[in-house]
PDB file with one MODEL, atoms N, CA, C and O in Angstrom:
MODEL        1
ATOM      1  N   MET A   1      -2.655   8.618  -7.706  1.00  0.00           N
ATOM      2  CA  MET A   1      -2.891   9.652  -6.729  1.00  0.00           C
ATOM      3  C   MET A   1      -3.428   9.007  -5.450  1.00  0.00           C
ATOM      4  O   MET A   1      -4.399   8.251  -5.472  1.00  0.00           O
ATOM      5  N   SER A   2      -2.777   9.325  -4.351  1.00  0.00           N
ATOM      6  CA  SER A   2      -3.183   8.758  -3.070  1.00  0.00           C
ATOM      7  C   SER A   2      -4.287   9.605  -2.433  1.00  0.00           C
ATOM      8  O   SER A   2      -4.300  10.830  -2.563  1.00  0.00           O
ATOM      9  N   ILE A   3      -5.195   8.945  -1.758  1.00  0.00           N
ATOM     10  CA  ILE A   3      -6.231   9.682  -1.035  1.00  0.00           C
ATOM     11  C   ILE A   3      -5.768  10.013   0.386  1.00  0.00           C
ATOM     12  O   ILE A   3      -6.480  10.682   1.134  1.00  0.00           O
ATOM     13  N   PHE A   4      -4.579   9.546   0.752  1.00  0.00           N
ATOM     14  CA  PHE A   4      -4.036   9.786   2.079  1.00  0.00           C
ATOM     15  C   PHE A   4      -3.028  10.920   2.030  1.00  0.00           C
ATOM     16  O   PHE A   4      -2.330  11.076   1.028  1.00  0.00           O
ATOM     17  N   PRO A   5      -2.935  11.712   3.083  1.00  0.00           N
ATOM     18  CA  PRO A   5      -1.972  12.808   3.107  1.00  0.00           C
ATOM     19  C   PRO A   5      -0.535  12.305   3.045  1.00  0.00           C
ATOM     20  O   PRO A   5      -0.213  11.249   3.590  1.00  0.00           O
ATOM     21  N   ALA A   6       0.319  13.064   2.380  1.00  0.00           N
ATOM     22  CA  ALA A   6       1.721  12.688   2.220  1.00  0.00           C
ATOM     23  C   ALA A   6       2.485  12.707   3.542  1.00  0.00           C
ATOM     24  O   ALA A   6       3.607  12.206   3.609  1.00  0.00           O
ATOM     25  N   ASN A   7       1.906  13.265   4.575  1.00  0.00           N
ATOM     26  CA  ASN A   7       2.582  13.313   5.876  1.00  0.00           C
ATOM     27  C   ASN A   7       1.871  12.471   6.946  1.00  0.00           C
ATOM     28  O   ASN A   7       2.121  12.638   8.139  1.00  0.00           O
ATOM     29  N   LEU A   8       1.005  11.587   6.521  1.00  0.00           N
ATOM     30  CA  LEU A   8       0.205  10.786   7.460  1.00  0.00           C
ATOM     31  C   LEU A   8       1.078  10.023   8.457  1.00  0.00           C
ATOM     32  O   LEU A   8       0.739   9.941   9.638  1.00  0.00           O
ATOM     33  N   PHE A   9       2.183   9.471   7.998  1.00  0.00           N
ATOM     34  CA  PHE A   9       3.062   8.690   8.862  1.00  0.00           C
ATOM     35  C   PHE A   9       4.409   9.372   9.084  1.00  0.00           C
ATOM     36  O   PHE A   9       5.385   8.714   9.444  1.00  0.00           O
ATOM     37  N   ALA A  10       4.466  10.669   8.876  1.00  0.00           N
ATOM     38  CA  ALA A  10       5.704  11.419   9.093  1.00  0.00           C
ATOM     39  C   ALA A  10       6.165  11.248  10.534  1.00  0.00           C
ATOM     40  O   ALA A  10       5.364  11.299  11.468  1.00  0.00           O
ATOM     41  N   GLY A  11       7.467  11.044  10.699  1.00  0.00           N
ATOM     42  CA  GLY A  11       8.017  10.863  12.037  1.00  0.00           C
ATOM     43  C   GLY A  11       7.888   9.461  12.577  1.00  0.00           C
ATOM     44  O   GLY A  11       8.294   9.193  13.708  1.00  0.00           O
ATOM     45  N   ARG A  12       7.334   8.562  11.793  1.00  0.00           N
ATOM     46  CA  ARG A  12       7.182   7.165  12.226  1.00  0.00           C
ATOM     47  C   ARG A  12       8.151   6.286  11.447  1.00  0.00           C
ATOM     48  O   ARG A  12       8.548   6.608  10.327  1.00  0.00           O
ATOM     49  N   ARG A  13       8.517   5.185  12.058  1.00  0.00           N
ATOM     50  CA  ARG A  13       9.516   4.287  11.472  1.00  0.00           C
ATOM     51  C   ARG A  13       8.951   2.873  11.426  1.00  0.00           C
ATOM     52  O   ARG A  13       8.478   2.343  12.432  1.00  0.00           O
ATOM     53  N   TYR A  14       9.009   2.273  10.242  1.00  0.00           N
ATOM     54  CA  TYR A  14       8.454   0.935  10.045  1.00  0.00           C
ATOM     55  C   TYR A  14       9.482   0.018   9.403  1.00  0.00           C
ATOM     56  O   TYR A  14      10.315   0.453   8.608  1.00  0.00           O
ATOM     57  N   ALA A  15       9.408  -1.251   9.759  1.00  0.00           N
ATOM     58  CA  ALA A  15      10.178  -2.291   9.090  1.00  0.00           C
ATOM     59  C   ALA A  15       9.181  -3.161   8.343  1.00  0.00           C
ATOM     60  O   ALA A  15       8.164  -3.576   8.898  1.00  0.00           O
ATOM     61  N   VAL A  16       9.477  -3.431   7.092  1.00  0.00           N
ATOM     62  CA  VAL A  16       8.639  -4.302   6.274  1.00  0.00           C
ATOM     63  C   VAL A  16       9.495  -5.500   5.876  1.00  0.00           C
ATOM     64  O   VAL A  16      10.575  -5.340   5.307  1.00  0.00           O
ATOM     65  N   VAL A  17       9.009  -6.693   6.176  1.00  0.00           N
ATOM     66  CA  VAL A  17       9.753  -7.912   5.889  1.00  0.00           C
ATOM     67  C   VAL A  17       8.959  -8.751   4.902  1.00  0.00           C
ATOM     68  O   VAL A  17       7.801  -9.092   5.142  1.00  0.00           O
ATOM     69  N   GLY A  18       9.600  -9.075   3.792  1.00  0.00           N
ATOM     70  CA  GLY A  18       8.963  -9.808   2.707  1.00  0.00           C
ATOM     71  C   GLY A  18       8.516  -8.811   1.649  1.00  0.00           C
ATOM     72  O   GLY A  18       7.573  -8.051   1.869  1.00  0.00           O
ATOM     73  N   LEU A  19       9.182  -8.810   0.510  1.00  0.00           N
ATOM     74  CA  LEU A  19       8.930  -7.791  -0.506  1.00  0.00           C
ATOM     75  C   LEU A  19       8.276  -8.360  -1.755  1.00  0.00           C
ATOM     76  O   LEU A  19       8.640  -8.015  -2.879  1.00  0.00           O
ATOM     77  N   GLY A  20       7.323  -9.221  -1.542  1.00  0.00           N
ATOM     78  CA  GLY A  20       6.571  -9.798  -2.654  1.00  0.00           C
ATOM     79  C   GLY A  20       5.340  -8.969  -2.987  1.00  0.00           C
ATOM     80  O   GLY A  20       5.370  -7.739  -2.938  1.00  0.00           O
ATOM     81  N   LYS A  21       4.255  -9.663  -3.325  1.00  0.00           N
ATOM     82  CA  LYS A  21       3.029  -8.989  -3.771  1.00  0.00           C
ATOM     83  C   LYS A  21       2.418  -8.082  -2.710  1.00  0.00           C
ATOM     84  O   LYS A  21       1.726  -7.125  -3.055  1.00  0.00           O
ATOM     85  N   ASN A  22       2.650  -8.350  -1.452  1.00  0.00           N
ATOM     86  CA  ASN A  22       2.067  -7.531  -0.383  1.00  0.00           C
ATOM     87  C   ASN A  22       3.069  -6.587   0.263  1.00  0.00           C
ATOM     88  O   ASN A  22       2.759  -5.421   0.505  1.00  0.00           O
ATOM     89  N   GLY A  23       4.251  -7.077   0.537  1.00  0.00           N
ATOM     90  CA  GLY A  23       5.225  -6.291   1.280  1.00  0.00           C
ATOM     91  C   GLY A  23       5.753  -5.073   0.547  1.00  0.00           C
ATOM     92  O   GLY A  23       5.814  -3.986   1.120  1.00  0.00           O
ATOM     93  N   LEU A  24       6.137  -5.240  -0.721  1.00  0.00           N
ATOM     94  CA  LEU A  24       6.685  -4.110  -1.467  1.00  0.00           C
ATOM     95  C   LEU A  24       5.660  -2.989  -1.633  1.00  0.00           C
ATOM     96  O   LEU A  24       6.003  -1.827  -1.411  1.00  0.00           O
ATOM     97  N   PRO A  25       4.411  -3.291  -2.016  1.00  0.00           N
ATOM     98  CA  PRO A  25       3.421  -2.209  -2.069  1.00  0.00           C
ATOM     99  C   PRO A  25       3.192  -1.551  -0.710  1.00  0.00           C
ATOM    100  O   PRO A  25       2.974  -0.342  -0.642  1.00  0.00           O
ATOM    101  N   ALA A  26       3.238  -2.324   0.364  1.00  0.00           N
ATOM    102  CA  ALA A  26       3.070  -1.741   1.699  1.00  0.00           C
ATOM    103  C   ALA A  26       4.219  -0.789   2.012  1.00  0.00           C
ATOM    104  O   ALA A  26       3.996   0.307   2.527  1.00  0.00           O
ATOM    105  N   ALA A  27       5.447  -1.202   1.703  1.00  0.00           N
ATOM    106  CA  ALA A  27       6.609  -0.346   1.942  1.00  0.00           C
ATOM    107  C   ALA A  27       6.508   0.944   1.144  1.00  0.00           C
ATOM    108  O   ALA A  27       6.757   2.028   1.670  1.00  0.00           O
ATOM    109  N   ARG A  28       6.144   0.826  -0.118  1.00  0.00           N
ATOM    110  CA  ARG A  28       6.041   2.022  -0.963  1.00  0.00           C
ATOM    111  C   ARG A  28       4.907   2.938  -0.513  1.00  0.00           C
ATOM    112  O   ARG A  28       5.042   4.160  -0.581  1.00  0.00           O
ATOM    113  N   ALA A  29       3.802   2.376  -0.058  1.00  0.00           N
ATOM    114  CA  ALA A  29       2.687   3.197   0.423  1.00  0.00           C
ATOM    115  C   ALA A  29       3.097   3.946   1.691  1.00  0.00           C
ATOM    116  O   ALA A  29       2.789   5.129   1.839  1.00  0.00           O
ATOM    117  N   LEU A  30       3.784   3.270   2.598  1.00  0.00           N
ATOM    118  CA  LEU A  30       4.253   3.934   3.809  1.00  0.00           C
ATOM    119  C   LEU A  30       5.212   5.070   3.480  1.00  0.00           C
ATOM    120  O   LEU A  30       5.136   6.149   4.068  1.00  0.00           O
ATOM    121  N   LEU A  31       6.118   4.817   2.533  1.00  0.00           N
ATOM    122  CA  LEU A  31       7.037   5.871   2.099  1.00  0.00           C
ATOM    123  C   LEU A  31       6.276   7.062   1.527  1.00  0.00           C
ATOM    124  O   LEU A  31       6.597   8.214   1.818  1.00  0.00           O
ATOM    125  N   ALA A  32       5.269   6.774   0.717  1.00  0.00           N
ATOM    126  CA  ALA A  32       4.478   7.839   0.087  1.00  0.00           C
ATOM    127  C   ALA A  32       3.720   8.667   1.123  1.00  0.00           C
ATOM    128  O   ALA A  32       3.349   9.812   0.862  1.00  0.00           O
ATOM    129  N   MET A  33       3.496   8.083   2.292  1.00  0.00           N
ATOM    130  CA  MET A  33       2.773   8.793   3.342  1.00  0.00           C
ATOM    131  C   MET A  33       3.718   9.336   4.411  1.00  0.00           C
ATOM    132  O   MET A  33       3.288   9.667   5.516  1.00  0.00           O
ATOM    133  N   GLY A  34       5.014   9.426   4.076  1.00  0.00           N
ATOM    134  CA  GLY A  34       5.965  10.114   4.928  1.00  0.00           C
ATOM    135  C   GLY A  34       6.714   9.292   5.943  1.00  0.00           C
ATOM    136  O   GLY A  34       7.497   9.851   6.711  1.00  0.00           O
ATOM    137  N   ALA A  35       6.515   7.991   5.985  1.00  0.00           N
ATOM    138  CA  ALA A  35       7.197   7.149   6.966  1.00  0.00           C
ATOM    139  C   ALA A  35       8.640   6.903   6.556  1.00  0.00           C
ATOM    140  O   ALA A  35       8.987   6.958   5.377  1.00  0.00           O
ATOM    141  N   GLU A  36       9.467   6.632   7.549  1.00  0.00           N
ATOM    142  CA  GLU A  36      10.796   6.084   7.287  1.00  0.00           C
ATOM    143  C   GLU A  36      10.606   4.570   7.236  1.00  0.00           C
ATOM    144  O   GLU A  36      10.024   3.988   8.151  1.00  0.00           O
ATOM    145  N   VAL A  37      11.087   3.938   6.184  1.00  0.00           N
ATOM    146  CA  VAL A  37      10.858   2.506   6.001  1.00  0.00           C
ATOM    147  C   VAL A  37      12.186   1.794   5.782  1.00  0.00           C
ATOM    148  O   VAL A  37      13.003   2.206   4.958  1.00  0.00           O
ATOM    149  N   VAL A  38      12.383   0.729   6.529  1.00  0.00           N
ATOM    150  CA  VAL A  38      13.483  -0.198   6.313  1.00  0.00           C
ATOM    151  C   VAL A  38      12.832  -1.489   5.841  1.00  0.00           C
ATOM    152  O   VAL A  38      11.933  -2.012   6.499  1.00  0.00           O
ATOM    153  N   ALA A  39      13.281  -2.000   4.710  1.00  0.00           N
ATOM    154  CA  ALA A  39      12.646  -3.195   4.135  1.00  0.00           C
ATOM    155  C   ALA A  39      13.665  -4.307   3.972  1.00  0.00           C
ATOM    156  O   ALA A  39      14.857  -4.068   3.776  1.00  0.00           O
ATOM    157  N   TRP A  40      13.162  -5.533   4.061  1.00  0.00           N
ATOM    158  CA  TRP A  40      14.048  -6.690   3.944  1.00  0.00           C
ATOM    159  C   TRP A  40      13.334  -7.849   3.281  1.00  0.00           C
ATOM    160  O   TRP A  40      12.135  -8.052   3.468  1.00  0.00           O
ATOM    161  N   ASP A  41      14.087  -8.603   2.506  1.00  0.00           N
ATOM    162  CA  ASP A  41      13.633  -9.869   1.947  1.00  0.00           C
ATOM    163  C   ASP A  41      14.837 -10.792   1.933  1.00  0.00           C
ATOM    164  O   ASP A  41      15.951 -10.346   1.661  1.00  0.00           O
ATOM    165  N   ASP A  42      14.638 -12.051   2.217  1.00  0.00           N
ATOM    166  CA  ASP A  42      15.743 -13.004   2.224  1.00  0.00           C
ATOM    167  C   ASP A  42      16.271 -13.286   0.820  1.00  0.00           C
ATOM    168  O   ASP A  42      17.398 -13.758   0.671  1.00  0.00           O
ATOM    169  N   LYS A  43      15.487 -13.008  -0.194  1.00  0.00           N
ATOM    170  CA  LYS A  43      15.888 -13.279  -1.579  1.00  0.00           C
ATOM    171  C   LYS A  43      16.619 -12.082  -2.170  1.00  0.00           C
ATOM    172  O   LYS A  43      16.124 -10.956  -2.135  1.00  0.00           O
ATOM    173  N   ASP A  44      17.805 -12.344  -2.713  1.00  0.00           N
ATOM    174  CA  ASP A  44      18.606 -11.279  -3.329  1.00  0.00           C
ATOM    175  C   ASP A  44      17.842 -10.533  -4.409  1.00  0.00           C
ATOM    176  O   ASP A  44      17.898  -9.305  -4.470  1.00  0.00           O
ATOM    177  N   ALA A  45      17.132 -11.255  -5.259  1.00  0.00           N
ATOM    178  CA  ALA A  45      16.420 -10.626  -6.381  1.00  0.00           C
ATOM    179  C   ALA A  45      15.380  -9.630  -5.898  1.00  0.00           C
ATOM    180  O   ALA A  45      15.217  -8.570  -6.503  1.00  0.00           O
ATOM    181  N   ALA A  46      14.682  -9.945  -4.832  1.00  0.00           N
ATOM    182  CA  ALA A  46      13.665  -9.033  -4.290  1.00  0.00           C
ATOM    183  C   ALA A  46      14.319  -7.778  -3.743  1.00  0.00           C
ATOM    184  O   ALA A  46      13.780  -6.681  -3.886  1.00  0.00           O
ATOM    185  N   ARG A  47      15.461  -7.932  -3.126  1.00  0.00           N
ATOM    186  CA  ARG A  47      16.165  -6.770  -2.577  1.00  0.00           C
ATOM    187  C   ARG A  47      16.722  -5.893  -3.690  1.00  0.00           C
ATOM    188  O   ARG A  47      16.801  -4.675  -3.531  1.00  0.00           O
ATOM    189  N   ASP A  48      17.104  -6.482  -4.798  1.00  0.00           N
ATOM    190  CA  ASP A  48      17.696  -5.721  -5.905  1.00  0.00           C
ATOM    191  C   ASP A  48      16.707  -4.792  -6.593  1.00  0.00           C
ATOM    192  O   ASP A  48      17.114  -3.759  -7.126  1.00  0.00           O
ATOM    193  N   VAL A  49      15.437  -5.122  -6.599  1.00  0.00           N
ATOM    194  CA  VAL A  49      14.459  -4.327  -7.344  1.00  0.00           C
ATOM    195  C   VAL A  49      13.537  -3.496  -6.462  1.00  0.00           C
ATOM    196  O   VAL A  49      12.646  -2.815  -6.969  1.00  0.00           O
ATOM    197  N   ALA A  50      13.737  -3.544  -5.166  1.00  0.00           N
ATOM    198  CA  ALA A  50      12.775  -2.935  -4.261  1.00  0.00           C
ATOM    199  C   ALA A  50      12.692  -1.417  -4.373  1.00  0.00           C
ATOM    200  O   ALA A  50      11.592  -0.866  -4.332  1.00  0.00           O
ATOM    201  N   GLY A  51      13.806  -0.733  -4.511  1.00  0.00           N
ATOM    202  CA  GLY A  51      13.766   0.716  -4.593  1.00  0.00           C
ATOM    203  C   GLY A  51      13.488   1.402  -3.273  1.00  0.00           C
ATOM    204  O   GLY A  51      13.066   2.558  -3.255  1.00  0.00           O
ATOM    205  N   VAL A  52      13.717   0.708  -2.161  1.00  0.00           N
ATOM    206  CA  VAL A  52      13.548   1.284  -0.827  1.00  0.00           C
ATOM    207  C   VAL A  52      14.815   0.990  -0.021  1.00  0.00           C
ATOM    208  O   VAL A  52      15.704   0.287  -0.503  1.00  0.00           O
ATOM    209  N   ASP A  53      14.903   1.510   1.172  1.00  0.00           N
ATOM    210  CA  ASP A  53      16.053   1.284   2.041  1.00  0.00           C
ATOM    211  C   ASP A  53      16.072  -0.192   2.442  1.00  0.00           C
ATOM    212  O   ASP A  53      15.234  -0.645   3.221  1.00  0.00           O
ATOM    213  N   ILE A  54      17.029  -0.925   1.906  1.00  0.00           N
ATOM    214  CA  ILE A  54      17.087  -2.365   2.139  1.00  0.00           C
ATOM    215  C   ILE A  54      18.131  -2.648   3.212  1.00  0.00           C
ATOM    216  O   ILE A  54      19.334  -2.523   2.985  1.00  0.00           O
ATOM    217  N   ARG A  55      17.644  -3.029   4.371  1.00  0.00           N
ATOM    218  CA  ARG A  55      18.512  -3.434   5.481  1.00  0.00           C
ATOM    219  C   ARG A  55      17.744  -4.394   6.361  1.00  0.00           C
ATOM    220  O   ARG A  55      16.528  -4.284   6.518  1.00  0.00           O
ATOM    221  N   ASP A  56      18.466  -5.326   6.927  1.00  0.00           N
ATOM    222  CA  ASP A  56      17.851  -6.200   7.921  1.00  0.00           C
ATOM    223  C   ASP A  56      17.483  -5.309   9.104  1.00  0.00           C
ATOM    224  O   ASP A  56      18.362  -4.656   9.666  1.00  0.00           O
ATOM    225  N   PRO A  57      16.218  -5.262   9.496  1.00  0.00           N
ATOM    226  CA  PRO A  57      15.826  -4.358  10.580  1.00  0.00           C
ATOM    227  C   PRO A  57      16.547  -4.629  11.893  1.00  0.00           C
ATOM    228  O   PRO A  57      16.669  -3.733  12.727  1.00  0.00           O
ATOM    229  N   ARG A  58      17.022  -5.848  12.083  1.00  0.00           N
ATOM    230  CA  ARG A  58      17.763  -6.161  13.307  1.00  0.00           C
ATOM    231  C   ARG A  58      19.096  -5.424  13.342  1.00  0.00           C
ATOM    232  O   ARG A  58      19.673  -5.208  14.408  1.00  0.00           O
ATOM    233  N   GLN A  59      19.578  -5.040  12.158  1.00  0.00           N
ATOM    234  CA  GLN A  59      20.856  -4.342  12.046  1.00  0.00           C
ATOM    235  C   GLN A  59      20.684  -2.847  11.795  1.00  0.00           C
ATOM    236  O   GLN A  59      21.674  -2.120  11.719  1.00  0.00           O
ATOM    237  N   ALA A  60      19.456  -2.381  11.667  1.00  0.00           N
ATOM    238  CA  ALA A  60      19.192  -0.999  11.271  1.00  0.00           C
ATOM    239  C   ALA A  60      19.330  -0.013  12.423  1.00  0.00           C
ATOM    240  O   ALA A  60      19.434   1.190  12.182  1.00  0.00           O
ATOM    241  N   GLY A  61      19.334  -0.470  13.635  1.00  0.00           N
ATOM    242  CA  GLY A  61      19.471   0.416  14.783  1.00  0.00           C
ATOM    243  C   GLY A  61      18.196   1.188  15.066  1.00  0.00           C
ATOM    244  O   GLY A  61      17.416   1.481  14.160  1.00  0.00           O
ATOM    245  N   GLY A  62      18.001   1.504  16.293  1.00  0.00           N
ATOM    246  CA  GLY A  62      16.823   2.262  16.692  1.00  0.00           C
ATOM    247  C   GLY A  62      15.581   1.403  16.796  1.00  0.00           C
ATOM    248  O   GLY A  62      15.590   0.203  16.521  1.00  0.00           O
ATOM    249  N   LYS A  63      14.515   2.065  17.202  1.00  0.00           N
ATOM    250  CA  LYS A  63      13.239   1.374  17.373  1.00  0.00           C
ATOM    251  C   LYS A  63      12.328   1.629  16.191  1.00  0.00           C
ATOM    252  O   LYS A  63      12.490   2.598  15.449  1.00  0.00           O
ATOM    253  N   PHE A  64      11.362   0.731  16.034  1.00  0.00           N
ATOM    254  CA  PHE A  64      10.351   0.852  14.994  1.00  0.00           C
ATOM    255  C   PHE A  64       8.987   1.024  15.649  1.00  0.00           C
ATOM    256  O   PHE A  64       8.724   0.485  16.725  1.00  0.00           O
ATOM    257  N   ASP A  65       8.130   1.779  14.985  1.00  0.00           N
ATOM    258  CA  ASP A  65       6.754   1.888  15.460  1.00  0.00           C
ATOM    259  C   ASP A  65       6.011   0.581  15.226  1.00  0.00           C
ATOM    260  O   ASP A  65       5.111   0.222  15.985  1.00  0.00           O
ATOM    261  N   ALA A  66       6.393  -0.123  14.170  1.00  0.00           N
ATOM    262  CA  ALA A  66       5.782  -1.421  13.866  1.00  0.00           C
ATOM    263  C   ALA A  66       6.687  -2.193  12.915  1.00  0.00           C
ATOM    264  O   ALA A  66       7.449  -1.614  12.141  1.00  0.00           O
ATOM    265  N   VAL A  67       6.580  -3.506  12.994  1.00  0.00           N
ATOM    266  CA  VAL A  67       7.227  -4.402  12.043  1.00  0.00           C
ATOM    267  C   VAL A  67       6.117  -5.092  11.288  1.00  0.00           C
ATOM    268  O   VAL A  67       5.262  -5.743  11.887  1.00  0.00           O
ATOM    269  N   ILE A  68       6.126  -4.953   9.976  1.00  0.00           N
ATOM    270  CA  ILE A  68       5.084  -5.526   9.134  1.00  0.00           C
ATOM    271  C   ILE A  68       5.661  -6.755   8.442  1.00  0.00           C
ATOM    272  O   ILE A  68       6.604  -6.658   7.657  1.00  0.00           O
ATOM    273  N   LEU A  69       5.083  -7.898   8.744  1.00  0.00           N
ATOM    274  CA  LEU A  69       5.530  -9.151   8.149  1.00  0.00           C
ATOM    275  C   LEU A  69       4.574  -9.537   7.034  1.00  0.00           C
ATOM    276  O   LEU A  69       3.364  -9.625   7.245  1.00  0.00           O
ATOM    277  N   SER A  70       5.116  -9.764   5.855  1.00  0.00           N
ATOM    278  CA  SER A  70       4.308 -10.216   4.733  1.00  0.00           C
ATOM    279  C   SER A  70       3.604 -11.524   5.106  1.00  0.00           C
ATOM    280  O   SER A  70       4.122 -12.289   5.919  1.00  0.00           O
ATOM    281  N   PRO A  71       2.444 -11.787   4.530  1.00  0.00           N
ATOM    282  CA  PRO A  71       1.710 -13.009   4.887  1.00  0.00           C
ATOM    283  C   PRO A  71       2.493 -14.307   4.675  1.00  0.00           C
ATOM    284  O   PRO A  71       2.193 -15.311   5.321  1.00  0.00           O
ATOM    285  N   VAL A  72       3.481 -14.308   3.793  1.00  0.00           N
ATOM    286  CA  VAL A  72       4.244 -15.541   3.552  1.00  0.00           C
ATOM    287  C   VAL A  72       5.377 -15.734   4.550  1.00  0.00           C
ATOM    288  O   VAL A  72       6.021 -16.783   4.554  1.00  0.00           O
ATOM    289  N   ILE A  73       5.629 -14.748   5.390  1.00  0.00           N
ATOM    290  CA  ILE A  73       6.679 -14.874   6.394  1.00  0.00           C
ATOM    291  C   ILE A  73       6.107 -15.643   7.583  1.00  0.00           C
ATOM    292  O   ILE A  73       5.121 -15.207   8.178  1.00  0.00           O
ATOM    293  N   PRO A  74       6.714 -16.792   7.944  1.00  0.00           N
ATOM    294  CA  PRO A  74       6.173 -17.561   9.066  1.00  0.00           C
ATOM    295  C   PRO A  74       6.294 -16.796  10.387  1.00  0.00           C
ATOM    296  O   PRO A  74       7.390 -16.462  10.836  1.00  0.00           O
ATOM    297  N   HIS A  75       5.151 -16.533  10.986  1.00  0.00           N
ATOM    298  CA  HIS A  75       5.117 -15.816  12.257  1.00  0.00           C
ATOM    299  C   HIS A  75       5.362 -16.756  13.434  1.00  0.00           C
ATOM    300  O   HIS A  75       6.094 -16.429  14.368  1.00  0.00           O
ATOM    301  N   ILE A  76       4.739 -17.925  13.369  1.00  0.00           N
ATOM    302  CA  ILE A  76       4.841 -18.896  14.460  1.00  0.00           C
ATOM    303  C   ILE A  76       5.174 -20.298  13.927  1.00  0.00           C
ATOM    304  O   ILE A  76       6.129 -20.929  14.380  1.00  0.00           O
ATOM    305  N   ARG A  77       4.387 -20.769  12.975  1.00  0.00           N
ATOM    306  CA  ARG A  77       4.543 -22.140  12.475  1.00  0.00           C
ATOM    307  C   ARG A  77       4.842 -22.147  10.992  1.00  0.00           C
ATOM    308  O   ARG A  77       4.395 -21.237  10.294  1.00  0.00           O
ATOM    309  N   PRO A  78       5.559 -23.105  10.474  1.00  0.00           N
ATOM    310  CA  PRO A  78       6.119 -24.244  11.200  1.00  0.00           C
ATOM    311  C   PRO A  78       7.314 -23.839  12.064  1.00  0.00           C
ATOM    312  O   PRO A  78       7.510 -24.398  13.142  1.00  0.00           O
ATOM    313  N   LYS A  79       8.098 -22.894  11.614  1.00  0.00           N
ATOM    314  CA  LYS A  79       9.190 -22.331  12.413  1.00  0.00           C
ATOM    315  C   LYS A  79       9.201 -20.838  12.128  1.00  0.00           C
ATOM    316  O   LYS A  79       9.277 -20.441  10.966  1.00  0.00           O
ATOM    317  N   PRO A  80       9.128 -20.001  13.155  1.00  0.00           N
ATOM    318  CA  PRO A  80       9.058 -18.567  12.901  1.00  0.00           C
ATOM    319  C   PRO A  80      10.333 -18.028  12.252  1.00  0.00           C
ATOM    320  O   PRO A  80      11.440 -18.474  12.555  1.00  0.00           O
ATOM    321  N   HIS A  81      10.154 -17.078  11.371  1.00  0.00           N
ATOM    322  CA  HIS A  81      11.285 -16.404  10.739  1.00  0.00           C
ATOM    323  C   HIS A  81      12.073 -15.695  11.845  1.00  0.00           C
ATOM    324  O   HIS A  81      11.471 -15.195  12.795  1.00  0.00           O
ATOM    325  N   PRO A  82      13.410 -15.641  11.740  1.00  0.00           N
ATOM    326  CA  PRO A  82      14.203 -14.982  12.780  1.00  0.00           C
ATOM    327  C   PRO A  82      13.795 -13.530  13.051  1.00  0.00           C
ATOM    328  O   PRO A  82      13.880 -13.072  14.190  1.00  0.00           O
ATOM    329  N   ILE A  83      13.360 -12.812  12.033  1.00  0.00           N
ATOM    330  CA  ILE A  83      12.938 -11.436  12.257  1.00  0.00           C
ATOM    331  C   ILE A  83      11.606 -11.408  13.006  1.00  0.00           C
ATOM    332  O   ILE A  83      11.366 -10.491  13.792  1.00  0.00           O
ATOM    333  N   ALA A  84      10.742 -12.388  12.778  1.00  0.00           N
ATOM    334  CA  ALA A  84       9.478 -12.475  13.534  1.00  0.00           C
ATOM    335  C   ALA A  84       9.774 -12.714  15.008  1.00  0.00           C
ATOM    336  O   ALA A  84       9.115 -12.136  15.872  1.00  0.00           O
ATOM    337  N   VAL A  85      10.748 -13.551  15.302  1.00  0.00           N
ATOM    338  CA  VAL A  85      11.140 -13.814  16.683  1.00  0.00           C
ATOM    339  C   VAL A  85      11.706 -12.530  17.307  1.00  0.00           C
ATOM    340  O   VAL A  85      11.353 -12.161  18.427  1.00  0.00           O
ATOM    341  N   TRP A  86      12.578 -11.868  16.567  1.00  0.00           N
ATOM    342  CA  TRP A  86      13.178 -10.605  17.043  1.00  0.00           C
ATOM    343  C   TRP A  86      12.093  -9.560  17.339  1.00  0.00           C
ATOM    344  O   TRP A  86      12.137  -8.893  18.373  1.00  0.00           O
ATOM    345  N   ALA A  87      11.135  -9.422  16.442  1.00  0.00           N
ATOM    346  CA  ALA A  87      10.060  -8.431  16.632  1.00  0.00           C
ATOM    347  C   ALA A  87       9.211  -8.786  17.848  1.00  0.00           C
ATOM    348  O   ALA A  87       8.875  -7.920  18.656  1.00  0.00           O
ATOM    349  N   ARG A  88       8.875 -10.045  17.969  1.00  0.00           N
ATOM    350  CA  ARG A  88       8.053 -10.472  19.100  1.00  0.00           C
ATOM    351  C   ARG A  88       8.796 -10.228  20.415  1.00  0.00           C
ATOM    352  O   ARG A  88       8.194  -9.790  21.396  1.00  0.00           O
ATOM    353  N   ASP A  89      10.087 -10.508  20.439  1.00  0.00           N
ATOM    354  CA  ASP A  89      10.873 -10.318  21.661  1.00  0.00           C
ATOM    355  C   ASP A  89      11.055  -8.841  22.007  1.00  0.00           C
ATOM    356  O   ASP A  89      11.228  -8.489  23.174  1.00  0.00           O
ATOM    357  N   ALA A  90      11.016  -7.991  21.001  1.00  0.00           N
ATOM    358  CA  ALA A  90      11.197  -6.553  21.236  1.00  0.00           C
ATOM    359  C   ALA A  90       9.951  -5.993  21.893  1.00  0.00           C
ATOM    360  O   ALA A  90       9.889  -4.797  22.180  1.00  0.00           O
TER     361      ALA A  90
ENDMDL
END
């Protein structure tokens, strides 16, 4: 049972990148609170079990209120993930 309202993020759109121990729970929590969520992981296995809208956010069209990068996704170093670069440039 969530202590947050089911419509807390209604009308908002988020991209979650990296569906491991942090990203997948974040995506599911956002969904539970009414957000539209597009999720992505570079690993096929992670995408197969996610249970959320799996699309590369760069190909999903439209704008996002935020892009959430899992802690294991390189933001800057050693080389930023292409989606991190795309988000920063947006």
